[in-house]
C-alpha positions as CSV (number, residue, x, y, z in Angstrom):
1,M,75.3,137.5,100.0
2,P,76.0,133.7,99.7
3,V,73.5,131.1,100.9
4,G,76.4,129.4,102.7
5,R,80.0,128.4,102.8
6,F,81.8,125.3,101.5
7,L,84.8,123.6,103.1
8,L,86.5,120.8,101.2
9,C,89.0,118.7,103.2
10,L,91.1,116.1,101.5
11,H,92.9,113.5,103.7
12,S,96.2,112.2,102.2
13,H,97.8,109.3,103.9
14,M,100.0,106.3,103.2
15,P,101.6,104.0,105.8
16,Y,105.3,103.6,105.7
17,V,106.0,101.3,102.7
18,L,109.5,102.3,101.5
19,S,111.3,99.7,103.6
20,H,109.3,96.9,101.9
21,G,109.6,97.9,98.3
22,K,109.6,94.4,96.9
23,S,106.1,93.6,98.3
24,P,103.2,93.9,95.9
25,H,101.3,95.7,98.7
26,G,104.2,98.0,99.4
27,T,105.9,100.6,97.3
28,D,103.3,100.4,94.5
29,W,100.8,101.9,96.8
30,I,102.6,105.2,97.2
31,N,103.7,105.2,93.5
32,E,100.0,104.7,92.4
33,S,98.8,107.5,94.7
34,A,101.5,109.9,93.6
35,A,100.8,109.3,89.9
36,E,97.1,109.0,90.0
37,C,96.1,111.4,92.9
38,Y,98.7,113.8,94.2
39,L,100.2,115.0,90.9
40,P,96.8,115.3,89.1
41,I,95.6,117.4,92.0
42,L,98.6,119.6,91.7
43,H,97.9,119.8,88.0
44,A,94.3,120.9,88.7
45,L,95.5,123.5,91.2
46,D,98.0,124.8,88.6
47,R,95.3,125.1,85.9
48,L,93.0,126.9,88.3
49,L,95.7,129.3,89.4
50,Q,96.5,130.2,85.8
51,Q,92.9,131.4,85.6
52,D,93.4,133.3,88.9
53,I,91.2,130.8,90.7
54,R,92.1,129.8,94.3
55,P,89.7,127.1,95.3
56,R,90.6,127.3,99.1
57,W,90.8,123.6,99.6
58,T,92.0,122.2,102.9
59,I,94.5,119.4,102.3
60,N,96.0,117.1,104.9
61,L,99.3,115.5,104.2
62,T,100.1,113.1,107.0
63,P,103.7,113.4,108.3
64,I,104.5,109.8,107.5
65,L,103.3,110.3,103.9
66,A,105.3,113.5,103.6
67,E,108.4,111.8,104.9
68,Q,108.1,109.2,102.2
69,L,107.4,111.7,99.4
70,D,110.6,113.6,100.4
71,D,112.7,110.4,100.6
72,P,115.2,110.1,97.7
73,A,114.4,106.4,97.5
74,F,110.8,107.3,96.6
75,K,111.8,109.9,94.1
76,D,114.1,107.5,92.2
77,G,111.7,104.7,92.5
78,F,108.8,106.8,91.2
79,E,110.7,107.8,88.1
80,D,111.3,104.2,87.4
81,Y,107.7,103.4,88.1
82,C,106.5,106.0,85.6
83,Q,109.0,104.8,83.0
84,S,107.8,101.2,83.4
85,K,104.2,102.3,82.8
86,I,105.3,104.1,79.7
87,D,107.1,101.0,78.5
88,F,104.1,98.8,79.2
89,A,101.8,101.2,77.3
90,I,104.1,101.0,74.3
91,A,104.1,97.2,74.5
92,D,100.3,97.2,74.7
93,Q,100.1,99.3,71.6
94,R,102.1,96.7,69.7
95,R,99.9,94.0,71.1
96,F,96.7,95.7,70.1
97,Q,98.1,96.5,66.6
98,I,98.4,92.7,66.1
99,E,95.4,91.4,68.1
100,G,93.0,94.5,67.9
101,P,90.8,96.2,68.5
102,L,92.2,99.4,67.1
103,W,90.3,101.4,69.8
104,M,92.4,99.7,72.5
105,E,95.6,100.7,70.7
106,G,94.5,104.3,71.0
107,L,93.9,103.9,74.8
108,A,97.4,102.4,75.2
109,H,98.7,105.6,73.5
110,M,96.7,107.6,75.9
111,W,98.4,105.9,78.8
112,Q,101.8,106.5,77.2
113,R,101.1,110.2,77.0
114,W,99.6,110.3,80.5
115,Y,102.5,108.7,82.3
116,T,104.9,110.8,80.3
117,R,103.2,113.9,81.6
118,Q,103.3,112.7,85.2
119,L,107.0,112.0,84.8
120,V,107.7,115.4,83.2
121,Q,105.7,117.3,85.8
122,F,107.3,115.4,88.7
123,K,110.9,116.1,87.4
124,H,110.7,119.5,85.9
125,Q,107.6,121.4,87.2
126,W,107.8,120.3,90.8
127,G,111.6,119.5,91.1
128,R,110.9,116.0,92.2
129,S,109.2,117.3,95.3
130,I,105.4,116.8,95.6
131,C,105.4,118.3,99.1
132,E,107.0,121.5,97.7
133,G,104.3,121.6,95.1
134,F,101.6,121.7,97.8
135,R,103.6,124.2,99.8
136,Y,103.7,126.4,96.7
137,F,99.9,126.4,96.4
138,Q,99.6,127.2,100.1
139,E,101.8,130.2,99.6
140,Q,99.8,131.2,96.6
141,G,96.6,131.1,98.7
142,S,95.0,128.2,96.8
143,I,95.0,125.7,99.7
144,E,95.6,125.4,103.4
145,I,97.7,122.4,104.5
146,I,96.9,120.7,107.8
147,T,98.5,117.9,109.7
148,C,97.6,114.5,111.2
149,G,99.0,112.1,113.8
150,A,102.7,111.5,113.0
151,T,102.2,108.0,111.7
152,H,98.4,107.9,111.8
153,G,98.2,106.3,115.3
154,Y,94.7,105.6,116.6
155,L,94.9,108.1,119.4
156,P,91.9,106.9,121.6
157,L,93.4,103.4,122.0
158,L,97.1,104.3,122.5
159,G,98.2,103.0,125.9
160,T,100.1,106.0,127.3
161,E,99.7,109.8,127.3
162,E,103.3,110.0,126.2
163,S,102.5,108.1,123.0
164,V,99.6,110.5,122.2
165,Q,101.8,113.4,123.0
166,A,104.5,112.1,120.6
167,Q,102.1,111.6,117.8
168,V,100.8,115.1,118.0
169,K,104.1,117.0,118.8
170,L,106.0,115.2,116.1
171,A,103.3,116.0,113.6
172,V,103.4,119.7,114.4
173,S,107.2,120.0,114.3
174,S,107.5,118.0,111.2
175,H,104.8,119.9,109.4
176,T,106.3,123.3,110.5
177,K,109.7,122.4,109.2
178,R,108.4,121.1,105.9
179,F,105.7,123.7,105.0
180,G,107.2,126.8,106.6
181,K,104.6,127.5,109.2
182,P,102.7,125.6,111.9
183,P,99.4,123.9,111.1
184,R,96.2,125.4,112.5
185,G,94.2,122.3,112.0
186,I,94.6,118.5,112.3
187,W,92.8,115.5,110.8
188,L,92.6,113.1,113.7
189,P,93.6,109.7,112.5
190,E,90.4,107.9,111.5
191,C,88.6,111.0,112.9
192,A,88.8,109.2,116.2
193,Y,88.3,111.2,119.4
194,R,88.4,110.3,123.1
195,P,87.3,112.7,125.9
196,A,88.9,112.9,129.3
197,Y,87.7,110.2,131.7
198,A,88.9,107.4,133.9
199,W,90.2,105.1,131.2
200,K,90.8,101.4,131.5
201,S,92.6,99.4,128.9
202,P,90.2,97.2,126.9
203,V,92.9,94.5,126.5
204,A,94.5,94.4,130.0
205,D,93.4,93.8,133.6
206,E,94.4,97.1,135.1
207,E,92.9,99.8,137.3
208,P,91.2,102.8,135.6
209,W,93.3,105.9,135.4
210,A,92.7,109.5,134.6
211,R,93.4,110.4,131.0
212,K,93.4,113.7,129.1
213,G,91.0,114.2,126.3
214,V,92.5,114.3,122.8
215,E,91.6,118.0,122.5
216,H,94.0,118.9,125.4
217,F,97.0,117.5,123.4
218,L,95.8,119.6,120.4
219,K,95.5,122.8,122.5
220,E,99.0,122.3,124.0
221,N,100.5,122.1,120.5
222,G,98.7,125.1,119.0
223,L,96.2,123.2,117.0
224,E,92.9,125.1,116.7
225,Y,90.5,122.7,115.0
226,F,89.8,119.2,113.9
227,F,87.2,117.2,112.0
228,V,84.6,114.6,113.2
229,D,81.8,112.5,111.6
230,S,78.3,114.0,111.9
231,H,77.0,111.4,114.5
232,M,79.6,112.8,117.0
233,I,78.1,116.2,117.3
234,R,74.6,114.8,117.7
235,G,75.8,112.9,120.7
236,G,74.0,109.7,119.9
237,A,75.3,106.2,121.0
238,P,77.4,104.5,118.3
239,L,75.7,101.9,116.2
240,G,76.4,98.2,116.7
241,T,75.9,95.7,119.5
242,Y,79.4,95.9,121.0
243,A,78.5,93.6,123.9
244,G,77.9,90.9,121.3
245,K,80.7,91.7,118.9
246,F,83.5,92.5,121.3
247,P,82.5,93.0,125.0
248,Q,85.6,95.0,125.9
249,L,84.3,97.8,123.7
250,A,81.0,97.8,125.4
251,E,82.8,98.3,128.7
252,L,85.0,101.1,127.3
253,F,82.0,102.9,125.9
254,A,80.0,102.6,129.1
255,R,83.0,104.0,131.0
256,S,83.3,107.0,128.8
257,A,79.6,107.6,128.7
258,K,79.6,108.4,132.4
259,Y,81.4,111.6,131.5
260,F,79.1,112.6,128.7
261,T,75.5,113.9,128.8
262,P,73.6,113.7,125.5
263,P,72.8,117.3,124.4
264,P,69.3,118.6,125.0
265,E,69.6,121.0,122.2
266,E,69.7,120.2,118.5
267,R,73.1,120.3,116.9
268,S,73.8,120.6,113.2
269,E,76.7,119.6,111.0
270,Y,76.3,123.0,109.2
271,E,77.5,124.8,112.4
272,R,80.9,125.1,114.0
273,Y,81.3,124.2,117.6
274,A,84.0,124.6,120.3
275,L,85.0,122.3,123.1
276,P,85.4,123.7,126.6
277,N,89.1,124.3,126.1
278,G,88.5,126.4,123.0
279,V,89.6,123.8,120.3
280,Q,86.9,123.9,117.5
281,L,85.5,121.1,115.4
282,Y,83.9,120.7,112.0
283,A,81.4,117.8,111.2
284,R,81.1,116.0,107.9
285,D,78.0,116.5,105.8
286,P,76.2,113.2,105.0
287,E,74.4,114.4,101.9
288,T,77.4,115.1,99.7
289,T,79.3,112.1,101.3
290,V,77.1,109.6,99.5
291,K,77.3,111.4,96.2
292,V,81.1,111.3,96.0
293,W,82.0,108.2,98.1
294,S,79.5,105.6,96.9
295,G,80.4,103.4,94.0
296,D,76.8,102.2,93.9
297,H,74.8,105.4,94.4
298,G,77.3,108.2,93.7
299,Y,79.2,109.7,90.8
300,P,82.1,107.3,90.7
301,G,79.8,104.4,89.8
302,D,78.8,106.0,86.5
303,A,78.9,103.4,83.7
304,R,81.1,105.6,81.5
305,Y,83.9,106.1,84.0
306,L,87.1,104.0,84.1
307,E,86.8,100.5,85.7
308,F,89.2,100.1,88.7
309,H,89.2,96.4,89.1
310,K,89.9,95.1,85.6
311,Q,93.5,95.5,84.5
312,L,95.6,94.2,81.6
313,Y,98.7,92.2,82.9
314,P,101.6,92.5,83.2
315,G,101.5,96.3,83.0
316,R,98.2,96.6,85.0
317,L,96.9,99.4,82.8
318,R,93.2,99.8,82.6
319,Y,91.3,99.7,79.3
320,W,87.6,99.2,80.3
321,A,84.7,101.2,81.5
322,I,82.6,100.4,84.6
323,S,79.8,99.6,82.1
324,E,76.2,98.8,82.9
325,D,76.9,95.4,84.5
326,K,79.2,96.5,87.3
327,R,79.7,93.0,88.7
328,D,80.7,91.0,85.7
329,L,84.3,91.9,84.8
330,G,84.1,89.9,81.6
331,A,81.2,92.1,80.3
332,K,83.1,95.3,80.6
333,R,83.2,97.4,77.4
334,P,86.2,99.4,76.3
335,Y,86.7,102.8,78.0
336,N,85.8,105.9,76.0
337,P,87.6,108.9,77.6
338,W,85.6,111.4,75.5
339,E,82.3,110.0,76.7
340,A,83.6,109.9,80.3
341,Y,84.9,113.4,80.4
342,E,81.8,114.8,78.9
343,Q,79.9,113.5,81.9
344,I,82.2,115.1,84.5
345,P,80.8,118.7,84.1
346,N,77.3,117.3,84.7
347,H,78.3,115.6,87.9
348,A,80.2,118.8,89.0
349,E,77.1,120.8,88.3
350,D,74.9,118.4,90.3
351,F,77.3,118.5,93.2
352,V,77.3,122.3,93.3
353,Q,73.5,122.5,93.1
354,T,73.3,120.0,95.9
355,L,75.5,122.2,98.0
356,K,73.5,125.3,97.3
357,S,70.2,123.5,97.9
358,T,71.3,122.0,101.2
359,L,72.8,125.3,102.5
360,A,69.7,127.3,101.3
361,Q,67.4,125.0,103.2
362,Y,69.5,125.4,106.3
363,K,69.6,129.2,106.0
364,G,65.8,129.3,105.4
365,A,65.1,127.1,108.4
366,K,67.6,128.7,110.9
367,D,68.1,132.2,109.5
368,R,71.9,131.5,109.8
369,T,74.6,131.1,107.2
370,G,75.8,127.5,107.5
371,T,79.0,125.8,106.3
372,L,78.9,122.5,104.5
373,V,82.0,120.4,105.2
374,A,82.9,117.7,102.7
375,M,85.6,115.3,103.8
376,Y,87.2,112.6,101.7
377,D,90.4,110.5,101.4
378,T,92.5,112.2,98.7
379,E,93.2,108.8,97.2
380,L,89.6,108.5,96.1
381,F,90.2,111.2,93.5
382,G,92.3,109.6,90.7
383,H,93.0,106.1,92.2
384,W,89.6,104.7,93.0
385,W,87.8,107.2,90.8
386,W,90.0,108.0,87.8
387,E,88.1,111.1,86.8
388,G,88.0,112.5,90.3
389,P,90.7,115.2,90.0
390,E,89.0,116.6,86.9
391,F,85.7,116.5,88.9
392,L,87.4,118.7,91.6
393,Y,88.7,121.0,88.9
394,E,85.2,121.4,87.4
395,C,83.6,122.0,90.8
396,A,86.2,124.7,91.6
397,L,85.4,126.5,88.3
398,R,81.7,126.6,89.1
399,M,82.1,127.6,92.7
400,H,84.4,130.5,91.7
401,N,81.8,132.0,89.5
402,D,78.8,131.4,91.8
403,P,78.0,134.3,94.1
404,D,75.8,131.9,96.2
405,L,78.8,130.0,97.6
406,Q,81.8,131.1,99.6
407,C,84.7,128.6,99.6
408,V,86.8,128.7,102.8
409,T,89.6,126.7,104.3
410,G,89.5,125.4,107.9
411,G,91.6,128.3,109.2
412,E,89.6,130.9,107.4
413,L,86.4,129.6,108.9
414,L,87.8,130.0,112.3
415,D,88.4,133.7,111.6
416,L,85.0,134.5,110.1
417,E,82.8,134.3,113.2
418,P,82.7,132.8,116.7
419,P,81.5,129.2,117.1
420,A,77.8,128.6,117.5
421,A,78.2,127.0,120.9
422,T,80.5,125.3,123.3
423,I,79.8,121.5,123.5
424,T,81.2,118.2,124.6
425,L,81.7,115.2,122.4
426,P,81.2,111.4,123.0
427,E,84.0,109.0,122.2
428,G,84.0,107.7,118.6
429,S,85.4,107.7,115.1
430,W,84.2,107.7,111.4
431,G,84.6,103.9,111.2
432,E,81.9,101.3,111.0
433,G,79.3,101.9,113.7
434,G,80.9,105.2,114.7
435,Y,83.1,103.7,117.3
436,H,86.4,101.7,117.6
437,F,85.2,98.4,116.3
438,V,87.2,98.4,113.1
439,W,90.4,98.9,115.1
440,L,89.7,96.7,118.0
441,N,87.9,93.4,117.5
442,E,88.5,89.7,117.7
443,E,90.7,89.8,114.6
444,N,93.2,92.4,115.7
445,A,92.9,92.7,119.5
446,W,96.2,90.8,119.8
447,T,98.1,93.8,118.5
448,W,97.1,96.1,121.3
449,P,98.8,94.4,124.3
450,K,102.1,94.4,122.3
451,L,101.7,98.0,121.5
452,H,100.9,99.1,125.0
453,A,103.9,97.2,126.4
454,A,106.2,98.9,123.9
455,Q,104.7,102.3,124.6
456,K,105.4,101.9,128.3
457,A,108.9,100.7,127.6
458,M,109.5,103.7,125.4
459,I,109.0,106.2,128.3
460,A,111.8,104.5,130.3
461,L,114.1,104.4,127.3
462,A,113.6,108.1,126.6
463,Q,114.4,108.9,130.2
464,E,117.5,106.7,130.6
465,C,119.2,106.7,127.2
466,R,120.2,110.4,126.8
467,T,123.7,110.3,125.2
468,G,125.9,108.4,122.8
469,L,125.1,105.0,121.4
470,P,122.3,104.2,123.8
471,K,120.5,107.4,122.6
472,R,121.0,106.5,119.0
473,I,119.5,103.0,119.6
474,A,116.6,104.5,121.6
475,E,115.9,106.9,118.7
476,Q,115.5,103.9,116.4
477,C,113.2,102.3,119.0
478,A,111.1,105.4,118.8
479,R,110.8,105.1,115.0
480,E,109.9,101.4,115.2
481,L,107.2,102.2,117.8
482,L,105.7,105.0,115.7
483,L,105.5,102.8,112.7
484,A,103.9,100.0,114.7
485,E,101.3,102.5,116.0
486,A,99.9,103.2,112.5
487,S,96.1,102.5,112.5
488,D,96.5,101.0,109.0
489,W,97.6,97.6,110.3
490,Q,94.5,97.0,112.5
491,F,92.3,98.4,109.7
492,L,93.8,96.1,107.0
493,I,93.6,93.1,109.4
494,S,90.0,93.8,110.1
495,T,88.9,94.3,106.5
496,K,91.1,91.4,105.3
497,S,92.2,93.5,102.3
498,A,95.9,92.9,103.0
499,R,95.8,91.0,106.2
500,D,99.0,88.9,105.9
501,Y,101.0,91.9,104.8
502,S,99.7,94.0,107.7
503,E,100.3,91.3,110.3
504,V,103.9,90.8,109.1
505,R,104.6,94.6,109.1
506,F,103.2,95.1,112.6
507,E,105.1,92.1,114.0
508,D,108.3,93.2,112.3
509,H,108.2,96.7,113.9
510,V,107.3,95.4,117.4
511,D,110.0,92.7,117.2
512,R,112.6,95.3,116.1
513,F,111.5,97.6,118.9
514,G,112.0,94.8,121.5
515,R,115.4,93.8,120.2
516,L,116.6,97.4,120.0
517,A,115.3,98.2,123.5
518,D,117.3,95.3,124.9
519,L,120.4,96.5,123.1
520,A,119.9,100.1,124.4
521,R,119.7,98.9,128.0
522,R,122.7,96.6,127.7
523,V,124.9,99.3,126.0
524,K,123.8,101.8,128.7
525,D,125.0,99.3,131.3
526,G,128.4,99.1,129.6
527,S,128.2,96.1,127.2
528,P,129.6,96.7,123.7
529,L,127.7,95.8,120.5
530,T,128.7,92.7,118.6
531,L,129.3,92.9,114.9
532,G,125.9,91.2,114.4
533,E,124.1,93.7,116.7
534,Q,125.8,96.6,114.9
535,A,124.6,95.3,111.6
536,F,121.1,94.8,112.9
537,L,121.0,98.4,114.2
538,E,122.2,99.7,110.8
539,D,119.7,97.6,109.0
540,C,116.9,99.0,111.1
541,E,118.1,102.6,110.5
542,Q,118.2,102.0,106.8
543,K,114.9,100.2,106.4
544,D,112.8,102.2,108.8
545,A,114.2,105.7,108.3
546,P,111.5,108.4,108.7
547,F,111.9,111.4,111.0
548,P,115.7,111.5,111.0
549,E,115.9,114.3,113.6
550,I,113.6,112.5,116.1
551,D,113.7,113.9,119.7
552,L,113.4,111.5,122.6
553,D,111.9,114.3,124.7
554,L,108.6,113.6,122.8
555,W,108.2,110.7,125.1
556,A,109.1,112.7,128.3
557,A,107.0,111.5,131.2
558,L,103.9,113.6,131.9
559,D,102.4,114.5,135.3
560,H,99.3,112.3,135.3
561,T,98.2,113.5,138.7
562,L,98.0,117.1,137.4
563,G,96.1,115.7,134.4
564,S,93.6,114.1,136.7
565,E,93.0,117.3,138.7
566,L,92.7,119.4,135.6
567,H,90.4,117.3,133.4
568,L,88.4,115.1,135.7
569,G,87.8,117.3,138.7
């Protein structure tokens, strides 16, 4: 009998970047992730399946990422991207032949072969469809695919119930169409959860009003489980002095806390719990998180692995190892792939032993078989940590042959046994401090009043523009709103990693929404479009084109009085 179960969940996401392909922060993001993360993980799954190993990973592909991966513009652009990397690698070989050292010439040849393999696999093994590749492995029993909010909207702070409804309903319908069956689980964007309570906008002077908890939207759409950070199940207050950092958050937390009583009993991230409406939740294990996430204390920071930050221009290929001096880019030594790949099995073995030790301790203490849930961004494996996909492969090999571990997907875990208890959750996320501060602070608070105004306007548009050209314009309004709702913009503004780009993208979608909404109302009232307005509409439809079969009923008005009676007593 195993000492415990292991659930690996990978969260794959990219904001919509296809419409801004000329930006250095745009299309390269998705091309890099496809080449360095998604295709290598498909390759690892293929190698495992050839050995009759099904690792039972749970993989989330956000709907907005899947829309982009299926877009012909991405597919053509990705082939060009790979070919350009091949050409740069060949040019680097010539450069190193002349300038030396000879070792670097060999690395350039490695890059030429590597990008050639990515291109061949993309075109010929997966038929230019990364999503179909993941669907194949789901059908083979290797993985379970789950969904996310349609465009990764930060659900607790969206200003209307209809916007939360649209993010969830569109996610389920898009996923079902693409992968052949509805998802059982969801990765809540930023693992952010809000219970039912009398909510008051933190950015507007308005009266509190009864709101559903996030779990009620999940239940209504057939979703059975989601993931949270470990502090959420323990019921503790989030870290950080919000009254000092951003007083509106302190008020929001105090308001939600009225409806939550800290648990008297001990809760564990190695158990599975249910909320009162039956939706279940899994919590992240902190021990393995540090080992895989941390560049300072975890595996990715090993001196032998490939350095992320130092690149050779103009091709931006990487030729250096992390090295012993992590801070000084000038002191980096050349990358040795043989040395690096010899270390991967050691780290995989350490990871598996950590899993077993943690689960054995829990079983010994509680006399129960626990489940360790490891949650990571997919883009960590391959992009930030070049050797990451091979690490996952080595871990899967060891777990397959280890009788002490049982690997399960999120859906399989639901079916194994009933949850340990029914609990309630506080409000929070997996961001800094465990609350909303990353997505609502003095740097990005200006985005929320604009979003909330557009979300309210969308309800009226969905009700009034039901046919003809007004309906077509309102559907594009919906796309612009969904793209503006992406939590990525507030995150990147807050972290300053791509602030200017994010502010421009957010403003662009909100401005387009406003102009289109005005057009829809005027056309509904009988005014024709001018040639310039027609060109603007067509430009919006071409540039911001996800979810071509969008349904305005997603924003149908909800009965908020009924919600108050049901969820707040």
